[in-house]
VMD Tcl script that draws the C-alpha trace (Angstrom):
set ca {
  {137.73 85.93 111.26}
  {134.52 85.52 109.38}
  {134.02 86.19 105.68}
  {136.38 88.52 103.82}
  {138.42 89.70 106.80}
  {135.41 90.75 108.88}
  {135.07 89.77 112.50}
  {131.30 89.98 112.33}
  {129.23 89.36 109.25}
  {126.77 92.17 108.56}
  {123.12 91.13 108.77}
  {121.34 90.53 105.50}
  {119.78 93.63 104.00}
  {116.11 94.05 104.81}
  {113.89 93.63 101.77}
  {110.22 94.07 101.08}
  {109.85 90.34 101.62}
  {111.27 90.52 105.16}
  {109.49 93.75 106.17}
  {105.79 93.56 105.45}
  {102.45 94.76 106.71}
  {99.37 92.82 105.71}
  {95.98 94.07 106.71}
  {92.78 92.12 106.16}
  {89.54 93.91 107.04}
  {85.91 92.91 106.88}
  {83.97 96.15 107.01}
  {80.22 96.39 107.58}
  {78.01 99.48 107.66}
  {75.81 99.69 110.75}
  {73.70 102.84 110.49}
  {76.29 105.65 110.73}
  {79.11 103.43 112.01}
  {81.74 101.17 110.47}
  {81.98 97.74 112.10}
  {85.43 96.33 111.41}
  {86.95 92.88 111.88}
  {90.66 93.25 111.16}
  {93.77 91.10 111.18}
  {97.01 93.05 110.98}
  {100.21 91.08 110.34}
  {103.64 92.69 110.64}
  {107.16 91.39 110.02}
  {110.69 92.77 110.33}
  {111.05 96.53 110.65}
  {107.31 97.10 110.85}
  {106.84 94.63 113.72}
  {109.55 96.15 115.94}
  {107.54 99.10 117.25}
  {104.40 97.03 117.82}
  {106.35 94.37 119.70}
  {108.01 96.94 121.95}
  {104.73 98.79 122.57}
  {102.79 95.69 123.65}
  {105.45 93.49 125.32}
  {104.89 92.94 129.04}
  {101.24 94.05 128.99}
  {98.34 91.88 130.11}
  {95.58 91.12 127.60}
  {93.43 93.90 129.10}
  {96.33 96.38 129.01}
  {97.02 95.43 125.37}
  {93.40 96.18 124.45}
  {93.59 99.50 126.31}
  {96.87 100.35 124.52}
  {95.30 99.56 121.12}
  {92.27 101.66 122.11}
  {94.56 104.56 123.01}
  {96.41 104.33 119.68}
  {93.32 104.05 117.48}
  {91.32 106.69 119.39}
  {93.84 109.28 118.18}
  {92.74 108.49 114.62}
  {89.00 108.88 115.16}
  {86.00 107.93 117.28}
  {86.93 104.27 117.67}
  {85.76 101.67 120.18}
  {87.65 98.37 120.35}
  {85.44 95.43 121.36}
  {87.95 92.56 120.98}
  {91.75 92.57 120.68}
  {94.27 89.72 120.58}
  {98.02 90.09 119.95}
  {99.43 86.80 118.65}
  {103.12 85.86 118.45}
  {104.17 88.60 120.85}
  {106.85 86.32 122.28}
  {107.64 84.53 118.99}
  {110.08 86.98 117.39}
  {110.59 84.79 114.30}
  {106.85 84.74 113.54}
  {104.83 87.66 112.16}
  {103.26 89.83 114.85}
  {99.52 89.38 114.36}
  {96.85 91.64 115.81}
  {93.25 90.46 115.52}
  {90.58 92.91 116.54}
  {86.96 93.91 116.24}
  {86.13 97.60 116.53}
  {83.59 100.27 115.65}
  {84.36 103.61 114.03}
  {81.50 105.81 115.18}
  {79.88 108.24 112.74}
  {82.18 107.15 109.90}
  {79.29 106.80 107.46}
  {76.98 109.52 106.13}
  {73.51 108.51 105.02}
  {71.50 110.55 102.54}
  {68.28 108.93 101.39}
  {69.19 105.39 100.35}
  {72.87 106.25 99.80}
  {75.66 105.63 102.33}
  {79.08 107.25 101.90}
  {82.21 107.37 104.01}
  {85.97 107.01 104.04}
  {87.05 103.46 104.79}
  {88.85 103.25 108.11}
  {92.64 102.98 107.79}
  {93.52 103.71 111.40}
  {96.75 101.72 111.75}
  {98.13 103.19 108.52}
  {97.35 106.74 109.65}
  {98.93 106.06 113.04}
  {102.11 104.71 111.43}
  {102.37 107.59 108.97}
  {101.92 110.13 111.78}
  {105.01 108.86 113.64}
  {107.75 111.50 113.75}
  {110.44 108.95 112.82}
  {108.77 108.46 109.44}
  {108.57 112.19 108.76}
  {112.33 112.52 109.35}
  {113.25 109.49 107.23}
  {115.41 110.38 104.24}
  {116.42 106.89 103.22}
  {115.57 104.81 100.16}
  {112.96 103.03 102.26}
  {110.53 105.97 102.34}
  {108.93 105.62 98.89}
  {108.62 101.86 99.36}
  {106.79 102.01 102.70}
  {103.62 100.44 101.38}
  {100.82 98.42 102.90}
  {99.19 95.42 101.34}
  {95.58 95.17 102.26}
  {92.31 93.54 101.40}
  {88.94 94.74 102.55}
  {85.53 93.12 102.30}
  {82.70 95.60 102.55}
  {79.24 94.29 103.34}
  {76.70 96.76 101.99}
  {73.32 97.26 103.67}
  {71.60 95.62 100.67}
  {73.55 92.39 101.35}
  {76.05 92.74 98.49}
  {79.77 92.43 99.21}
  {82.65 94.36 97.63}
  {86.30 93.35 97.96}
  {89.14 95.85 97.57}
  {92.82 94.99 97.26}
}
mol new
graphics top color blue
foreach p $ca { graphics top sphere $p radius 0.5 }
foreach p [lrange $ca 0 end-1] q [lrange $ca 1 end] { graphics top cylinder $p $q radius 0.2 }
display resetview
């Protein structure tokens, strides 16, 4: 017997520290398009779906899978995609990619406006399992992100 009369110890409870999503984006405006360099890191609960979706795929098939997922969220073209730590379950799953969101920016005179791309977040929140979730986890399902935005005039903004 292990512990207080239990044959099997229950696993430790998942916490925000063990289940995280960290997104780091460098966003540049290129005419009417967003150019995005992104690193997405996932651990614990959040990593499980990504790991299962990409395991067993070649590098080309992984890029095509990512293209398929992001294309549902808008006019997106992935140029580079690397999935790191796919086989290293104890390490954060890390997706590094470069993509373009076409026609994401509106230009009027010398003013550019547009909604910053948040494609992975929208994909995750559209999953039916999340819509049915009634557990304590739901209000705490947050993303930590940083974005650098290079403006056409050369200035840079950082959001957190």
